[in-house]
DRENPA-795653 format. One record per residue (C-alpha): x, y, z; residue number from 1. Coordinates in Angstrom, 3 decimals, padded with zeros to 6 digits. Example, Ala and Ser with C-alpha at 12.3 -4.5 7.8 and 13.67 -1.06 7.14 Angstrom:
<nodes>
u->012.300&v->-004.500&w->007.800&i->1
u->013.670&v->-001.060&w->007.140&i->2
</nodes>
This chain:
<nodes>
u->016.442&v->-014.907&w->-017.542&i->1
u->015.306&v->-012.337&w->-014.978&i->2
u->013.779&v->-015.065&w->-012.813&i->3
u->017.008&v->-017.096&w->-012.887&i->4
u->019.077&v->-014.064&w->-011.894&i->5
u->016.650&v->-013.292&w->-009.064&i->6
u->016.836&v->-016.856&w->-007.760&i->7
u->020.637&v->-016.802&w->-007.940&i->8
u->020.789&v->-013.493&w->-006.061&i->9
u->018.445&v->-014.855&w->-003.382&i->10
u->020.654&v->-017.903&w->-002.915&i->11
u->023.682&v->-015.725&w->-002.120&i->12
u->021.846&v->-012.948&w->-000.232&i->13
u->019.602&v->-014.764&w->002.267&i->14
u->020.709&v->-017.186&w->004.986&i->15
u->017.756&v->-018.061&w->007.236&i->16
u->018.658&v->-020.001&w->010.411&i->17
u->018.168&v->-023.711&w->009.886&i->18
u->016.446&v->-025.039&w->011.855&i->19
u->014.418&v->-022.082&w->013.191&i->20
u->015.065&v->-021.144&w->016.808&i->21
u->011.361&v->-021.000&w->017.741&i->22
u->007.988&v->-022.555&w->017.032&i->23
u->004.452&v->-021.203&w->017.012&i->24
u->001.743&v->-022.969&w->019.039&i->25
u->-001.874&v->-022.254&w->019.885&i->26
u->-002.995&v->-021.924&w->023.458&i->27
u->-006.269&v->-023.171&w->024.861&i->28
u->-007.809&v->-019.702&w->024.466&i->29
u->-006.916&v->-019.675&w->020.755&i->30
u->-004.078&v->-017.156&w->021.003&i->31
u->-000.656&v->-017.875&w->019.537&i->32
u->002.382&v->-018.395&w->021.707&i->33
u->006.092&v->-018.887&w->021.055&i->34
u->008.215&v->-021.776&w->022.343&i->35
u->011.870&v->-022.597&w->021.884&i->36
u->012.753&v->-025.182&w->019.245&i->37
u->015.341&v->-026.789&w->021.532&i->38
u->012.851&v->-027.008&w->024.443&i->39
u->009.288&v->-027.000&w->023.086&i->40
u->007.808&v->-027.002&w->026.585&i->41
u->009.531&v->-023.728&w->027.535&i->42
u->007.924&v->-020.524&w->026.232&i->43
u->010.296&v->-017.832&w->025.018&i->44
u->008.529&v->-014.903&w->026.729&i->45
u->007.995&v->-014.922&w->030.456&i->46
u->004.841&v->-016.630&w->031.641&i->47
u->003.452&v->-013.449&w->033.196&i->48
u->004.343&v->-011.230&w->030.217&i->49
u->001.090&v->-010.122&w->028.584&i->50
u->002.657&v->-007.332&w->026.539&i->51
u->003.562&v->-009.650&w->023.630&i->52
u->001.213&v->-010.344&w->020.732&i->53
u->002.219&v->-013.127&w->018.341&i->54
u->000.734&v->-012.471&w->014.903&i->55
u->000.338&v->-014.398&w->011.676&i->56
u->000.046&v->-011.888&w->008.813&i->57
u->-000.955&v->-012.630&w->005.210&i->58
u->001.093&v->-010.911&w->002.505&i->59
u->-000.021&v->-009.989&w->-001.003&i->60
u->002.268&v->-012.711&w->-002.386&i->61
u->000.355&v->-015.447&w->-000.558&i->62
u->002.748&v->-016.072&w->002.361&i->63
u->001.982&v->-016.123&w->006.077&i->64
u->004.674&v->-014.399&w->008.119&i->65
u->005.194&v->-014.247&w->011.892&i->66
u->005.415&v->-010.954&w->013.749&i->67
u->005.981&v->-010.012&w->017.403&i->68
u->004.247&v->-006.894&w->018.724&i->69
u->005.539&v->-005.655&w->022.101&i->70
u->003.462&v->-003.006&w->023.887&i->71
u->004.824&v->-000.279&w->026.136&i->72
u->002.153&v->001.663&w->028.092&i->73
u->004.380&v->004.780&w->028.146&i->74
u->005.080&v->004.775&w->024.403&i->75
u->004.204&v->007.595&w->022.034&i->76
u->005.904&v->006.125&w->018.959&i->77
u->006.095&v->002.686&w->017.344&i->78
u->009.280&v->001.074&w->016.000&i->79
u->009.037&v->-001.315&w->013.025&i->80
u->012.176&v->-003.470&w->013.154&i->81
u->013.531&v->-005.285&w->010.076&i->82
u->016.294&v->-007.605&w->011.241&i->83
u->019.499&v->-008.651&w->009.520&i->84
u->020.550&v->-011.850&w->007.824&i->85
u->021.026&v->-015.258&w->009.522&i->86
u->018.652&v->-014.337&w->012.370&i->87
u->015.021&v->-014.852&w->013.327&i->88
u->012.612&v->-013.587&w->015.966&i->89
u->013.576&v->-016.262&w->018.481&i->90
u->017.099&v->-014.846&w->018.672&i->91
u->015.936&v->-011.221&w->018.717&i->92
u->013.251&v->-011.378&w->021.409&i->93
u->015.571&v->-010.308&w->024.248&i->94
u->016.862&v->-007.377&w->022.158&i->95
u->013.289&v->-006.329&w->021.396&i->96
u->012.473&v->-006.237&w->025.108&i->97
u->015.534&v->-004.077&w->025.824&i->98
u->014.689&v->-001.637&w->023.032&i->99
u->011.054&v->-001.442&w->024.096&i->100
u->012.001&v->-000.509&w->027.661&i->101
u->015.000&v->001.771&w->027.025&i->102
u->013.542&v->003.639&w->024.045&i->103
u->010.020&v->003.754&w->025.524&i->104
u->008.351&v->002.670&w->022.290&i->105
u->005.989&v->000.043&w->021.029&i->106
u->007.950&v->-002.383&w->018.879&i->107
u->006.980&v->-004.784&w->016.132&i->108
u->009.440&v->-007.188&w->014.526&i->109
u->008.753&v->-009.729&w->011.833&i->110
u->010.395&v->-012.655&w->010.083&i->111
u->010.790&v->-012.493&w->006.310&i->112
u->009.235&v->-015.181&w->004.152&i->113
u->011.276&v->-018.353&w->004.668&i->114
u->012.752&v->-017.147&w->007.992&i->115
u->011.757&v->-018.629&w->011.353&i->116
u->008.170&v->-019.887&w->011.280&i->117
u->007.196&v->-017.711&w->008.307&i->118
u->006.072&v->-019.546&w->005.181&i->119
u->007.457&v->-019.100&w->001.674&i->120
u->010.945&v->-018.560&w->000.317&i->121
u->013.188&v->-015.554&w->000.911&i->122
u->013.541&v->-013.109&w->-001.969&i->123
u->013.791&v->-009.365&w->-002.488&i->124
u->010.204&v->-008.999&w->-003.712&i->125
u->008.918&v->-011.148&w->-000.837&i->126
u->010.621&v->-008.947&w->001.766&i->127
u->008.968&v->-005.892&w->000.214&i->128
u->005.567&v->-007.595&w->000.458&i->129
u->006.357&v->-008.663&w->004.030&i->130
u->007.047&v->-005.172&w->005.381&i->131
u->004.047&v->-003.712&w->003.529&i->132
u->001.796&v->-006.350&w->005.161&i->133
u->003.217&v->-005.547&w->008.614&i->134
u->002.604&v->-001.828&w->008.077&i->135
u->-000.997&v->-002.488&w->007.026&i->136
u->-001.437&v->-004.598&w->010.166&i->137
u->-000.181&v->-001.717&w->012.322&i->138
u->-002.670&v->000.622&w->010.672&i->139
u->-005.730&v->-001.640&w->010.861&i->140
u->-005.138&v->-003.610&w->014.077&i->141
u->-003.307&v->-001.075&w->016.260&i->142
u->-004.237&v->002.267&w->014.725&i->143
u->-000.645&v->003.383&w->014.120&i->144
u->-000.292&v->006.181&w->011.578&i->145
u->002.882&v->006.904&w->009.627&i->146
u->003.356&v->010.135&w->011.599&i->147
u->003.959&v->008.011&w->014.724&i->148
u->006.077&v->005.323&w->013.058&i->149
u->009.859&v->004.866&w->013.001&i->150
u->011.348&v->002.320&w->010.598&i->151
u->014.459&v->000.459&w->011.761&i->152
u->016.519&v->-001.567&w->009.260&i->153
u->019.565&v->-003.650&w->010.141&i->154
u->021.914&v->-004.872&w->007.392&i->155
u->019.706&v->-006.644&w->004.809&i->156
u->016.713&v->-005.179&w->006.648&i->157
u->017.694&v->-001.764&w->005.311&i->158
u->016.358&v->-002.892&w->001.911&i->159
u->012.680&v->-003.350&w->002.871&i->160
u->012.991&v->-000.436&w->005.317&i->161
u->013.961&v->002.090&w->002.637&i->162
u->011.476&v->000.537&w->000.218&i->163
u->008.623&v->001.370&w->002.600&i->164
u->010.122&v->004.682&w->003.749&i->165
u->010.225&v->005.954&w->000.170&i->166
u->006.449&v->005.388&w->-000.064&i->167
u->005.487&v->007.125&w->003.212&i->168
u->005.881&v->010.914&w->002.893&i->169
u->004.799&v->011.668&w->006.492&i->170
u->006.940&v->009.069&w->008.230&i->171
u->008.410&v->010.167&w->011.562&i->172
u->011.983&v->008.823&w->011.149&i->173
u->014.258&v->006.057&w->009.804&i->174
u->017.167&v->004.250&w->011.498&i->175
u->019.730&v->002.456&w->009.304&i->176
u->021.891&v->000.009&w->011.257&i->177
u->024.893&v->-001.423&w->009.344&i->178
u->022.969&v->-000.693&w->006.161&i->179
u->024.012&v->-001.484&w->002.597&i->180
u->024.130&v->000.686&w->-000.533&i->181
u->023.050&v->-002.323&w->-002.623&i->182
u->023.538&v->-006.065&w->-002.627&i->183
u->026.161&v->-006.056&w->-005.376&i->184
u->028.136&v->-003.241&w->-003.753&i->185
u->028.675&v->-005.432&w->-000.700&i->186
u->030.593&v->-007.931&w->-002.832&i->187
u->032.520&v->-005.528&w->-005.049&i->188
u->033.075&v->-001.795&w->-005.463&i->189
u->031.006&v->-000.770&w->-008.474&i->190
u->029.893&v->002.719&w->-009.430&i->191
u->026.891&v->001.718&w->-011.515&i->192
u->023.630&v->-000.074&w->-010.722&i->193
u->023.048&v->-003.215&w->-012.752&i->194
u->019.710&v->-004.808&w->-013.590&i->195
u->020.439&v->-007.902&w->-011.490&i->196
u->021.397&v->-005.920&w->-008.377&i->197
u->019.128&v->-006.198&w->-005.313&i->198
u->018.152&v->-003.678&w->-002.623&i->199
u->019.141&v->-000.539&w->-004.507&i->200
u->019.180&v->001.621&w->-001.372&i->201
u->021.535&v->004.056&w->-003.083&i->202
u->018.574&v->005.231&w->-005.199&i->203
u->015.790&v->004.933&w->-002.624&i->204
u->017.469&v->006.947&w->000.140&i->205
u->016.976&v->010.104&w->-001.938&i->206
u->013.187&v->009.670&w->-001.778&i->207
u->012.970&v->009.500&w->002.023&i->208
u->011.542&v->012.760&w->003.399&i->209
u->012.077&v->012.213&w->007.140&i->210
u->015.125&v->012.353&w->009.470&i->211
u->017.544&v->009.465&w->008.901&i->212
u->019.897&v->008.162&w->011.596&i->213
u->022.818&v->006.046&w->010.369&i->214
u->024.625&v->003.682&w->012.772&i->215
u->027.688&v->001.784&w->011.553&i->216
u->030.806&v->000.152&w->012.970&i->217
u->034.190&v->001.333&w->011.763&i->218
u->035.561&v->-002.236&w->011.745&i->219
u->032.624&v->-003.859&w->009.978&i->220
u->034.148&v->-006.616&w->007.840&i->221
u->030.833&v->-007.660&w->006.253&i->222
u->029.428&v->-004.282&w->005.144&i->223
u->032.117&v->-001.628&w->004.936&i->224
u->031.538&v->001.611&w->006.798&i->225
u->031.615&v->003.382&w->003.410&i->226
u->028.092&v->002.047&w->002.840&i->227
u->026.750&v->003.809&w->005.902&i->228
u->028.700&v->006.968&w->005.119&i->229
u->027.348&v->007.017&w->001.561&i->230
u->023.746&v->006.647&w->002.702&i->231
u->024.175&v->009.378&w->005.302&i->232
u->025.570&v->011.820&w->002.723&i->233
u->022.732&v->011.135&w->000.265&i->234
u->019.917&v->011.469&w->002.824&i->235
u->017.693&v->014.512&w->002.351&i->236
u->017.404&v->015.094&w->006.109&i->237
u->020.399&v->013.375&w->007.751&i->238
u->020.609&v->013.176&w->011.537&i->239
u->023.913&v->013.181&w->013.417&i->240
u->025.361&v->009.718&w->012.587&i->241
u->026.911&v->007.261&w->015.023&i->242
u->030.218&v->005.744&w->013.907&i->243
u->031.109&v->003.170&w->016.576&i->244
u->034.890&v->002.839&w->016.768&i->245
u->035.929&v->-000.801&w->016.681&i->246
u->032.363&v->-001.954&w->016.099&i->247
u->031.731&v->-004.919&w->013.823&i->248
u->028.646&v->-006.026&w->011.945&i->249
u->026.674&v->-007.878&w->014.627&i->250
u->027.869&v->-006.439&w->017.946&i->251
u->026.930&v->-002.739&w->017.878&i->252
u->024.207&v->-003.265&w->020.523&i->253
u->026.931&v->-004.112&w->023.062&i->254
u->028.454&v->-000.616&w->022.945&i->255
u->027.088&v->001.982&w->025.425&i->256
u->027.103&v->004.679&w->022.726&i->257
u->024.564&v->002.668&w->020.731&i->258
u->021.652&v->002.855&w->023.169&i->259
u->022.644&v->006.340&w->024.368&i->260
u->022.628&v->007.855&w->020.879&i->261
u->019.486&v->005.963&w->019.896&i->262
u->017.621&v->007.186&w->022.996&i->263
u->018.513&v->010.804&w->022.227&i->264
u->017.298&v->010.364&w->018.654&i->265
u->013.959&v->008.853&w->019.746&i->266
u->013.406&v->011.634&w->022.295&i->267
u->013.969&v->014.309&w->019.665&i->268
u->011.552&v->012.557&w->017.325&i->269
u->008.955&v->012.448&w->020.128&i->270
u->009.293&v->016.187&w->020.676&i->271
u->008.823&v->016.886&w->016.975&i->272
u->005.166&v->017.675&w->016.439&i->273
u->003.192&v->016.796&w->013.329&i->274
u->002.946&v->020.465&w->012.352&i->275
u->006.740&v->020.812&w->012.351&i->276
u->007.115&v->017.648&w->010.273&i->277
u->004.618&v->018.826&w->007.645&i->278
u->006.338&v->022.217&w->007.477&i->279
u->009.700&v->020.536&w->006.809&i->280
u->008.169&v->018.355&w->004.109&i->281
u->006.782&v->021.431&w->002.330&i->282
u->010.164&v->023.170&w->002.490&i->283
u->011.883&v->020.067&w->001.078&i->284
u->009.384&v->019.931&w->-001.776&i->285
u->009.970&v->023.582&w->-002.661&i->286
u->013.757&v->023.224&w->-002.575&i->287
u->013.582&v->020.159&w->-004.807&i->288
u->011.558&v->022.067&w->-007.406&i->289
u->014.021&v->024.958&w->-007.402&i->290
u->017.004&v->022.662&w->-007.974&i->291
u->015.461&v->020.490&w->-010.661&i->292
u->014.847&v->023.419&w->-013.010&i->293
u->012.981&v->022.697&w->-016.203&i->294
u->012.648&v->024.871&w->-019.297&i->295
u->010.481&v->022.709&w->-021.529&i->296
u->007.712&v->025.257&w->-022.058&i->297
u->007.434&v->025.754&w->-025.812&i->298
u->003.894&v->025.744&w->-027.140&i->299
u->001.546&v->024.600&w->-024.417&i->300
u->000.321&v->027.480&w->-022.238&i->301
u->-001.690&v->026.618&w->-019.125&i->302
u->-004.613&v->028.821&w->-018.210&i->303
u->-005.928&v->030.168&w->-014.963&i->304
u->-008.429&v->027.648&w->-013.519&i->305
u->-010.641&v->030.486&w->-012.302&i->306
u->-010.957&v->032.882&w->-015.243&i->307
u->-009.527&v->030.672&w->-018.059&i->308
u->-006.951&v->033.235&w->-019.151&i->309
u->-003.260&v->032.791&w->-019.758&i->310
u->-002.406&v->034.817&w->-016.669&i->311
u->-004.627&v->036.383&w->-014.062&i->312
u->-003.795&v->039.515&w->-012.058&i->313
u->-006.855&v->039.296&w->-009.834&i->314
u->-006.144&v->035.820&w->-008.513&i->315
u->-002.341&v->036.181&w->-008.637&i->316
u->-002.080&v->033.071&w->-010.754&i->317
u->001.096&v->032.679&w->-012.775&i->318
u->001.438&v->029.983&w->-015.447&i->319
u->004.039&v->027.339&w->-014.688&i->320
u->006.061&v->024.705&w->-016.493&i->321
u->004.007&v->021.497&w->-016.950&i->322
u->007.085&v->019.434&w->-016.017&i->323
u->008.389&v->021.093&w->-012.860&i->324
u->005.632&v->023.734&w->-012.265&i->325
u->008.138&v->026.539&w->-011.907&i->326
u->006.492&v->029.942&w->-012.570&i->327
u->007.201&v->031.402&w->-015.991&i->328
u->006.796&v->034.893&w->-017.397&i->329
u->003.071&v->035.602&w->-017.972&i->330
u->003.881&v->037.774&w->-020.995&i->331
u->006.530&v->035.978&w->-023.041&i->332
u->006.062&v->032.466&w->-021.578&i->333
u->009.760&v->031.945&w->-021.137&i->334
u->010.633&v->029.842&w->-018.114&i->335
u->012.308&v->031.583&w->-015.224&i->336
u->015.958&v->031.157&w->-014.392&i->337
u->016.865&v->028.707&w->-011.594&i->338
u->018.586&v->031.643&w->-009.937&i->339
u->016.650&v->034.674&w->-008.681&i->340
u->015.013&v->036.585&w->-011.511&i->341
u->012.881&v->039.703&w->-011.775&i->342
u->010.366&v->039.680&w->-008.853&i->343
u->007.719&v->041.338&w->-010.979&i->344
u->007.673&v->039.545&w->-014.326&i->345
u->009.819&v->036.452&w->-013.609&i->346
u->012.074&v->037.124&w->-016.590&i->347
u->015.379&v->035.269&w->-016.404&i->348
u->018.526&v->037.084&w->-015.377&i->349
u->022.131&v->036.284&w->-016.177&i->350
u->022.905&v->032.841&w->-014.646&i->351
u->026.237&v->034.073&w->-013.281&i->352
u->026.025&v->037.738&w->-012.349&i->353
u->022.202&v->037.986&w->-012.241&i->354
u->022.152&v->041.190&w->-014.304&i->355
u->018.734&v->041.856&w->-015.837&i->356
u->017.989&v->041.418&w->-019.512&i->357
u->015.984&v->043.656&w->-021.806&i->358
u->012.690&v->044.604&w->-020.045&i->359
u->010.722&v->044.380&w->-023.302&i->360
u->011.905&v->041.327&w->-025.234&i->361
u->013.925&v->039.474&w->-022.539&i->362
u->016.960&v->039.091&w->-024.803&i->363
u->020.161&v->038.289&w->-022.920&i->364
u->022.930&v->040.807&w->-022.513&i->365
u->026.320&v->040.807&w->-024.234&i->366
u->028.335&v->037.753&w->-023.113&i->367
u->031.500&v->039.853&w->-022.898&i->368
u->030.506&v->042.919&w->-020.891&i->369
u->026.868&v->041.998&w->-020.078&i->370
u->025.544&v->045.276&w->-021.418&i->371
u->022.051&v->044.819&w->-022.812&i->372
u->021.510&v->044.776&w->-026.560&i->373
u->018.238&v->044.807&w->-028.444&i->374
u->017.260&v->045.570&w->-032.036&i->375
u->013.663&v->046.405&w->-031.203&i->376
u->014.201&v->048.887&w->-028.401&i->377
u->016.625&v->051.537&w->-027.190&i->378
u->018.705&v->049.223&w->-025.003&i->379
u->021.306&v->048.775&w->-027.728&i->380
u->023.957&v->051.556&w->-027.682&i->381
u->023.872&v->053.843&w->-030.708&i->382
u->026.330&v->055.891&w->-032.693&i->383
u->026.773&v->059.293&w->-031.004&i->384
u->026.696&v->061.092&w->-034.404&i->385
u->024.081&v->059.362&w->-036.550&i->386
u->022.203&v->057.581&w->-033.710&i->387
u->022.274&v->054.206&w->-035.496&i->388
u->022.633&v->051.004&w->-033.449&i->389
u->026.198&v->049.821&w->-032.872&i->390
u->027.396&v->046.445&w->-034.142&i->391
u->029.553&v->045.315&w->-031.232&i->392
u->029.580&v->046.163&w->-027.558&i->393
u->033.219&v->045.153&w->-027.080&i->394
u->034.984&v->047.517&w->-029.503&i->395
u->032.202&v->050.086&w->-030.082&i->396
u->032.758&v->050.170&w->-033.868&i->397
u->030.130&v->052.317&w->-035.519&i->398
u->029.867&v->050.698&w->-038.972&i->399
u->027.425&v->053.313&w->-040.065&i->400
u->030.273&v->055.886&w->-040.139&i->401
u->033.297&v->053.573&w->-040.282&i->402
u->035.376&v->055.887&w->-042.446&i->403
u->034.830&v->058.944&w->-040.283&i->404
u->034.816&v->057.489&w->-036.817&i->405
u->035.123&v->053.874&w->-035.716&i->406
u->036.561&v->052.452&w->-032.502&i->407
u->040.047&v->053.454&w->-031.354&i->408
u->041.057&v->054.842&w->-034.801&i->409
u->038.169&v->057.238&w->-034.622&i->410
u->039.472&v->058.592&w->-031.343&i->411
u->042.926&v->059.118&w->-032.819&i->412
u->041.489&v->060.932&w->-035.876&i->413
u->039.335&v->063.131&w->-033.709&i->414
u->042.357&v->063.933&w->-031.643&i->415
</nodes>
């Protein structure tokens, strides 16, 4: 059943150009070259252009896909471009040259399985294998690390782009061009993710730890601008988005704001050093732990790895929750409050007013007036005559001497 649903989704989601707009041929020196399908004798790149490498890359699913690598001698970063639907590399070569020059980057674009001269059939899982194979090629053949890589996904290409971005914690940046929330959400407005949905970008965007630039046209009649707006709002590190007024789905490159905004973004990413990126990643990790608070410590108590004790003063090691690793109290083993608690013993405070609880047993205060109460210690108010603990902090009724003095009636009798 799952295979049938996947095949049906692929039939409606992928529209490779038929026939392909280019062909791959071998030159006399053994290198690959690209020629136009309409005029096989005419090469697509200029004859004197030696900056283009035509690659055949093997994927883990057994397909051979075509990729174009365009070098720029002034580049510091590399752009991995995942194109949209109903297009192949033959149609995108001129755009790649413009982006390479204007953005001053190295650029690699690839055709999905079943697109252009790439073998296989298009499917969601194949596109994931395709972009992973291209990334491995960049690492092994060109020495590109994820710190110097920017992923660019247009329309359907946002699916494999976010798939790879979610797996690379030190990625430099991501660009989402006319991106989709999910395949099903393009067809109808649904609030839930179904098992047969494809490209669940709405879930993967939350795992991306680098700056995300969203570009979308306000008059996009294929993928509504709400998709781009939703992805931008859910990004962990969103960059200033570009909403092109009047822009459609396939013409955003024609607007001057497109290349201007993209150039500014690339320049800022170039100026961002690796040390700054790693510092931001650490801060994001800490903030995520503080939000996703966990209180599942019950029986298991971790020990200090150095001295094998429950808590260690010498090495400043505090036991933490095995789920979220949030520090807990080293004495009572109660997890700390998600809001600021006692800086010394990490005992939880009131979640609303942050008033401290009993310093000995960590029992919460009265929910009415938030005055502390405790049976074991002196924090519970006592009767002023017999010094027995009171029963209620709201009315101050001393049941121990109810007949003689109790609450407001006691005050009237005393008067």
